[in-house]
C-alpha positions as CSV (number, residue, x, y, z in Angstrom):
1,M,48.1,-157.4,-20.1
2,E,44.7,-157.9,-18.6
3,S,42.6,-160.8,-20.0
4,K,39.6,-158.5,-20.4
5,N,41.4,-156.6,-23.1
6,K,40.3,-158.6,-26.1
7,E,41.5,-156.0,-28.6
8,L,45.2,-156.0,-27.6
9,K,45.6,-159.5,-26.3
10,G,46.7,-162.5,-28.4
11,E,45.6,-166.0,-27.6
12,N,49.0,-167.2,-26.3
13,E,50.0,-164.1,-24.4
14,D,50.4,-164.2,-20.6
15,D,48.4,-161.8,-18.4
16,V,51.5,-159.6,-17.8
17,C,51.4,-155.9,-17.5
18,L,53.9,-153.9,-19.6
19,V,56.3,-151.6,-17.8
20,F,58.2,-148.9,-19.7
21,Y,60.9,-146.5,-18.4
22,H,61.3,-142.9,-19.3
23,D,63.8,-140.2,-18.3
24,D,63.0,-136.7,-17.1
25,R,63.4,-135.0,-20.5
26,Q,60.2,-134.1,-22.4
27,T,60.0,-134.6,-26.2
28,I,58.9,-131.9,-28.5
29,R,55.2,-131.4,-28.4
30,A,53.2,-131.8,-31.6
31,D,51.9,-128.3,-31.3
32,A,55.4,-126.8,-30.8
33,T,56.2,-124.1,-33.4
34,E,60.0,-124.7,-33.4
35,K,61.5,-127.3,-35.7
36,S,63.1,-130.3,-34.2
37,S,66.9,-130.3,-34.2
38,S,67.2,-133.7,-35.8
39,I,65.2,-136.2,-37.8
40,H,65.3,-138.5,-34.8
41,Y,63.5,-136.0,-32.6
42,E,61.1,-135.1,-35.4
43,A,60.0,-138.8,-35.5
44,M,58.9,-138.5,-31.9
45,K,57.2,-135.2,-32.6
46,N,55.3,-137.0,-35.5
47,V,54.3,-139.7,-33.0
48,N,53.1,-137.0,-30.5
49,L,50.8,-135.7,-33.3
50,L,49.3,-139.1,-33.8
51,L,48.8,-139.8,-30.1
52,D,47.4,-136.3,-29.5
53,K,44.7,-136.9,-32.1
54,K,43.8,-140.3,-30.5
55,F,44.3,-139.7,-26.8
56,G,44.5,-135.9,-26.3
57,T,47.4,-133.5,-26.0
58,R,49.9,-134.0,-23.2
59,D,53.6,-133.9,-22.4
60,R,55.6,-137.1,-23.2
61,F,59.0,-138.2,-22.2
62,Y,62.0,-139.8,-23.9
63,L,62.6,-143.5,-23.5
64,P,66.1,-144.6,-22.4
65,H,68.6,-146.0,-24.8
66,A,68.0,-149.6,-23.8
67,P,66.5,-152.8,-25.2
68,H,62.9,-152.3,-26.2
69,L,60.5,-155.2,-25.9
70,F,57.5,-155.4,-28.2
71,R,54.2,-157.4,-27.8
72,R,53.0,-158.7,-31.1
73,S,49.3,-158.1,-30.4
74,V,50.0,-154.4,-29.6
75,L,52.1,-154.0,-32.7
76,S,49.3,-155.6,-34.8
77,H,46.9,-153.1,-33.3
78,L,49.3,-150.2,-34.1
79,L,49.6,-151.3,-37.7
80,Q,45.8,-151.4,-38.0
81,T,45.5,-148.0,-36.3
82,F,48.3,-146.1,-38.2
83,P,48.8,-148.1,-41.5
84,D,49.7,-145.1,-43.7
85,E,52.3,-143.8,-41.2
86,F,54.0,-147.2,-40.9
87,E,54.0,-147.7,-44.6
88,L,55.5,-144.3,-45.2
89,T,58.3,-145.0,-42.6
90,S,59.0,-148.4,-44.0
91,R,59.5,-147.0,-47.5
92,S,62.3,-144.7,-46.3
93,K,65.7,-145.9,-47.3
94,F,67.2,-143.5,-44.8
95,R,65.8,-141.5,-41.9
96,S,63.2,-139.0,-43.1
97,W,61.5,-136.0,-41.6
98,T,58.1,-137.8,-42.0
99,D,59.1,-141.0,-40.1
100,I,57.6,-142.2,-36.9
101,H,59.6,-143.6,-34.0
102,S,58.1,-147.1,-33.6
103,A,59.5,-147.9,-30.1
104,Y,58.4,-144.5,-28.8
105,L,54.9,-145.0,-30.4
106,F,54.6,-148.5,-29.0
107,A,55.4,-147.5,-25.4
108,H,53.2,-144.4,-25.3
109,F,50.3,-146.1,-27.2
110,A,50.3,-149.0,-24.8
111,V,50.3,-146.8,-21.7
112,E,47.8,-144.2,-22.9
113,N,45.3,-146.8,-24.2
114,P,42.8,-147.1,-21.4
115,S,42.0,-150.8,-22.1
116,S,45.6,-152.0,-21.7
117,C,47.6,-152.8,-18.6
118,A,50.8,-150.7,-19.1
119,H,52.5,-147.9,-17.2
120,F,55.6,-145.9,-17.0
121,K,58.3,-145.7,-14.4
122,K,60.9,-143.0,-14.2
123,M,64.3,-144.2,-15.0
124,R,66.7,-143.9,-12.0
125,N,70.4,-143.5,-12.3
126,K,71.1,-146.3,-9.8
127,C,71.7,-150.0,-10.4
128,Y,70.6,-152.6,-7.9
129,F,72.1,-156.1,-8.2
130,N,68.8,-157.8,-7.3
131,Q,67.2,-156.5,-10.5
132,D,67.3,-158.0,-13.9
133,Y,68.2,-154.7,-15.6
134,C,70.5,-151.7,-15.1
135,I,70.3,-148.3,-16.7
136,K,73.3,-146.2,-15.9
137,L,74.0,-142.6,-16.8
138,L,77.7,-141.7,-16.9
139,T,77.7,-138.1,-15.5
140,N,81.1,-137.7,-13.9
141,F,84.4,-139.5,-13.6
142,E,84.3,-140.4,-9.9
143,D,80.8,-141.9,-10.1
144,S,81.7,-143.8,-13.3
145,Q,84.8,-145.2,-11.8
146,L,82.9,-146.5,-8.7
147,F,80.3,-148.0,-11.0
148,F,82.7,-149.9,-13.3
149,N,84.7,-151.2,-10.3
150,K,81.5,-152.5,-8.7
151,V,80.4,-154.2,-11.9
152,K,83.7,-155.9,-12.3
153,S,83.9,-157.1,-8.7
154,T,80.4,-158.7,-8.4
155,K,79.3,-162.1,-9.4
156,R,75.6,-161.1,-9.9
157,Q,75.1,-159.6,-13.3
158,W,72.0,-158.2,-15.0
159,K,70.2,-159.6,-17.9
160,F,70.8,-156.3,-19.7
161,L,72.9,-153.3,-19.0
162,S,72.3,-150.0,-20.7
163,I,75.1,-147.4,-20.3
164,N,74.3,-143.9,-21.5
165,D,76.7,-141.0,-21.9
166,H,75.2,-138.0,-20.1
167,V,78.5,-136.1,-19.7
168,P,78.3,-132.4,-20.9
169,D,80.2,-131.7,-24.0
170,S,82.2,-129.1,-22.2
171,S,83.3,-131.4,-19.4
172,S,87.0,-132.0,-19.0
173,E,86.2,-135.5,-17.7
174,T,84.7,-136.8,-21.0
175,E,87.9,-138.4,-22.3
176,K,88.7,-140.1,-18.9
177,I,85.1,-141.5,-18.6
178,M,85.3,-142.9,-22.2
179,M,88.6,-144.6,-21.2
180,L,86.8,-146.2,-18.3
181,F,84.0,-147.4,-20.6
182,Q,86.5,-148.7,-23.1
183,D,88.4,-150.6,-20.4
184,Y,85.1,-152.1,-19.2
185,L,84.1,-153.3,-22.7
186,Q,87.5,-154.9,-23.2
187,W,87.2,-156.6,-19.9
188,K,83.6,-157.8,-20.5
189,Y,84.2,-158.8,-24.1
190,P,87.8,-159.8,-24.6
191,V,87.2,-161.8,-27.7
192,P,85.9,-159.9,-30.7
193,S,82.9,-161.3,-32.5
194,P,83.5,-162.7,-36.0
195,W,81.9,-159.7,-37.7
196,E,83.6,-157.0,-35.6
197,K,86.1,-154.9,-37.5
198,M,89.6,-155.2,-36.2
């Protein structure tokens, strides 16, 4: 985050730009006439409406299923900018059609705010062992098998690994890929945590 940005910068924060990843799928635009297929997608559509009013109408993309980092100063600014929407969402005991998607809002708000130092990078389905992170899409059996074998055989591990299932529902390989995934999890975490159901 650039030091000139007084509004979004806290006193103890480093001058570090924020980088967010997105995939190639577009979320439902706020001006779309069709209804979202799920409350989860509707929450992003609700965010698009807020962002369109503040920054202008545009296409926006899904964030990967991965750890999402938040900066307190940006969150504070968001709470001041959209207090009613956050209050309404926080009052929901369960997901509601009026909710906002906070991680999605945070990322796009930070990038689209002209005074902040933040940008998007397109998520790539390739993991390099000199990076701190890995986002892997499981798309077919052969590629998944090569990936898990490589992960098991290397000493260099990532700080976080996000594995997403992108196998078509109609694929005959789905069950075999899930077996590879299960085998990897048992190899990586052989001892169950105290709160894990047996």
